[in-house]
N, C-alpha and C positions, 0 to 999 in steps of 0.2 A: 306944818299945812300937814294933812293926810294923805294927800292925791299925793304929792310931791317927792313923799318918801316910799310910800307904796308903788310907785314910775322909780323910781333911783332902788325897788331890791328889786322888785321884774326886772333891766335890766338888766344886774348883777346877776339874778340868777338865767338869764337870757348869755350875757355875758361867758359865764361860765359854765355853761354847754358846748359838751365835745362835738355837737358839730360845728358849733360857732368859732371856739378852739381850734381847730379845723382850718377853715376856712381860714383863721390868722398866721397859723402855719405857715399854711403855701405860699402868701401873699407877703409874707415876710421875707419865706428863699425868693419869694421873683422879683422885690426889690434891691434886693443886695445880687441880679445876674445883671452887669454892666453893660451887655452885650445886649442880652435880652434889653432892657431898658434905651437902647442905644438904635435895636430893632423898630424898636415903639414909636421914638422919637419921629424919626426915617417915614416909617408906615404915612407917619398923623402932619408930617411934613408937605408929603405925594397930595396928600389930602387933599390941604389947603390951597397946594397948588391946582390942582383939577378942580376945587369952586370957585377961584379967582381968575383959571381960564376960562371957565363957561360960562360968569358975568363977562368980563368982554371978548367973548364970541369968538376964541382962539377954539378952535377944534381940532385943531389935530393937537395941539401942546395938552388942552383939556384930556383928551384919549391916552397920552402917554402917559399923564400922569393920573389918571384915572386906573391905566394898568398897572403900573408899578408898584400902588397903592395895596388895590385890589390880590397883588401879588403876593405882598410882602405879610398881610393882612392873612391869605391862607399855608405860609413859613408857619410866621404864628401860631397859626389854629392848629399844627400840628407838631408842635410842639409839646410832648409828653406832658411838663411842666404848668403848660397854656391850659389842658387837659384835663388835669387834676385840679389846678387856679376852679377852671371855670367849675366841675363836679361838685366842690366842696363848695365853690358862693352857690349854685345850685340846691345843696344840701341848707344851708345857712339862709336860706331865705325863703323852703320849706317849713322849717321848722317856726321863722316869723308870721309867715301865714298864716299855717295853721294857730298860732295864741293869738295870731291877733281876729282867727273867725271864730275860735271858741268865746273871746272877750265882745265878741259884737253878736254873739247870739245870745248867752249870759246877760247885754244889756236891754235885746230886744227878749226875752223868756221875763227878765227884771231880779233876776235870779241871784243871788251876790255874792256872786262867782267863787 
């Protein structure tokens, strides 16, 4: 199938692009930081608690869990490695957007990309 072969080629090109490689490198670094993973897990736990307390209409417990989840999210957002991760993810996302847009425009024009 020619379509599958061409898709595989495009995927390989994208995976080897510098912006995607930079994103994958910082993602790997993040995954190797257990203290960061612990904070993310703790934040998710508080978010789940907040949803639960909201459902059972425990307003004070909801507010406390939500406040703690927000505090942890803010703490995580300030970490340099998280800032770098988000920037690299945005760069890779921008690349995919531009490639998708070029393919869409080529199809709409009837070009042979």
